[in-house]
Structures are given as C-alpha cells and as structure tokens.
C-alpha positions in Angstrom: -17.3 -13.7 178.6 -20.8 -12.8 177.9 -22.2 -15.3 180.5 -19.4 -14.1 182.9 -20.9 -10.4 182.6 -24.6 -11.5 182.8 -23.4 -13.5 185.9 -22.0 -10.5 187.3 -24.8 -8.3 186.7 -27.4 -10.7 188.4 -25.0 -10.9 191.3 -25.0 -7.3 191.5 -28.7 -6.9 191.2 -29.4 -9.4 194.2 -26.8 -7.3 196.4 -28.6 -4.0 195.5 -31.6 -5.4 196.4 -30.7 -7.3 199.5 -29.4 -3.8 200.3 -32.6 -2.0 199.8 -34.4 -4.6 201.8 -31.9 -4.1 204.8 -32.6 -0.2 204.3 -36.2 -0.7 204.4 -36.2 -3.1 207.4 -33.8 -0.8 209.1 -36.5 2.4 208.5 -39.3 0.1 209.7 -37.6 -1.1 212.9 -37.0 2.3 214.4 -39.9 2.9 217.0 -39.7 4.6 220.4 -39.8 2.1 223.1 -40.8 2.7 226.7 -39.8 0.4 229.8 -41.4 0.8 233.2 -39.7 -1.0 236.3 -41.0 -0.9 239.5 -39.4 -1.9 243.0 -41.7 -1.6 246.0 -43.8 1.6 245.4 -41.4 3.0 243.5 -41.3 3.4 239.3 -38.7 4.4 237.0 -39.4 5.0 233.2 -37.1 4.4 230.8 -37.5 5.5 226.9 -35.6 5.1 223.7 -36.8 8.2 222.0 -36.5 8.7 218.1 -37.0 12.6 217.3 -37.6 11.6 213.6 -38.6 8.3 211.8 -34.8 7.7 211.2 -32.9 5.7 213.5 -31.0 9.2 214.4 -31.1 11.3 216.5 -32.2 9.4 219.7 -31.9 9.4 223.5 -32.5 7.6 226.3 -34.8 9.5 228.6 -34.8 8.4 232.4 -38.0 9.5 234.8 -37.7 9.1 238.3 -40.2 11.0 240.9 -41.7 12.7 238.0 -38.3 14.4 236.7 -37.3 13.3 233.2 -33.2 13.6 232.3 -31.9 12.3 229.4 -29.2 10.1 230.1 -27.5 9.4 226.6 -28.2 11.1 223.1 -26.9 10.3 219.7 -26.7 11.9 216.4 -24.1 9.8 214.7 -23.8 6.3 215.7 -27.0 4.4 214.6 -27.2 1.4 217.3 -26.1 3.3 220.1 -29.3 4.4 221.4 -30.8 1.0 221.3 -27.4 -0.7 223.0 -27.9 1.8 226.1 -31.6 1.4 226.5 -31.1 -2.4 226.7 -28.3 -2.3 228.7 -29.5 0.2 231.2 -32.9 -2.1 231.5 -30.8 -4.8 232.2 -28.7 -2.9 235.2 -32.2 -2.0 236.6 -33.5 -5.5 236.9 -29.7 -6.9 238.4 -30.5 -3.9 241.0 -33.8 -5.8 241.9 -36.2 -3.7 239.9 -39.2 -5.7 237.9 -38.6 -4.1 234.2 -42.1 -4.5 231.8 -41.7 -2.9 228.1 -44.9 -0.9 227.6 -47.3 -1.3 224.8 -47.0 1.3 221.9 -50.6 2.9 222.3 -49.5 3.4 226.1 -46.1 5.0 225.0 -48.0 7.4 222.7 -49.9 9.0 225.3 -47.2 9.4 227.4 -45.0 11.4 224.5 -47.7 13.5 224.3 -47.0 14.6 228.1 -43.4 14.5 228.4 -41.0 17.5 227.6 -37.3 16.2 227.1 -34.9 18.2 228.5 -30.8 18.9 227.3 -28.6 16.3 227.8 -27.4 15.4 231.2 -24.0 14.6 231.9 -24.0 10.7 232.4 -21.5 10.6 235.5 -24.0 12.8 237.5 -27.0 10.9 236.5 -25.5 7.6 237.3 -25.8 8.7 241.1 -29.5 9.6 240.5 -30.3 6.1 239.0 -31.5 4.2 242.2 
C-alpha cells in the first residue's frame, strides 16, 4: 500500500512538471510573425499579431496597397490565429505569390508604424485579397 501511494505521488509529480513545462513552452512560443508576399511589383503583408505576451487575444492583419485590414481575430480559442495565418499564407502561394517570413527585428520596426483597425468582415475581405 505504501509503495503504491509513493508511486502515485511520483506519477502526479511528473504529470504536474510536464504540464508546467508545456505552459512555459506555450508562453515562449507566442511571437508576432510577419510574411511578405510578392507577385510582380505588388507586395502584400500578412501579420500574426498578439496584443499581449499571451496566445490571446490575437489577430491576422493583411496589408494591401498600404491599407491594413484585420481579417480574423480571436479572444477565446488559442491556436485559431496561427492556423488562419498559416492557411492564408498557403492560399496566397496557391495564387502564385512568392511568400517569405520576415525576420523578427524587421517586424518590430513595422509594428511601431502600423495602426490596427477594427476587425473587418471576412466575407468582404475575401474579395480584396488578390
């Protein structure tokens, strides 16, 4: 009985440590990301933006012809913005755009100069994407 209790406590300690490590890993993984896509002389910028060091809230910003729109945002579903960002970059590439993720130092400069606008309707934004 004593051995069983000790083994259970060790298992719980390991599970607790793993959960704590996963929590720290998630906190460290949250970073703004920017991808620039070009097609001929045209450039589009797609940004995965976090308002805080946490995974939420987040938004996907799309800049076309110097005008930034928020295509998607989330306040309660972690991972939503990452998936939307990745899917949208893939969609741009499927349309023939050449996309490259921008280095973090270049993104910091851009973030200081951009002003996010309120979330736009995704259906309306789809027509503006190309």
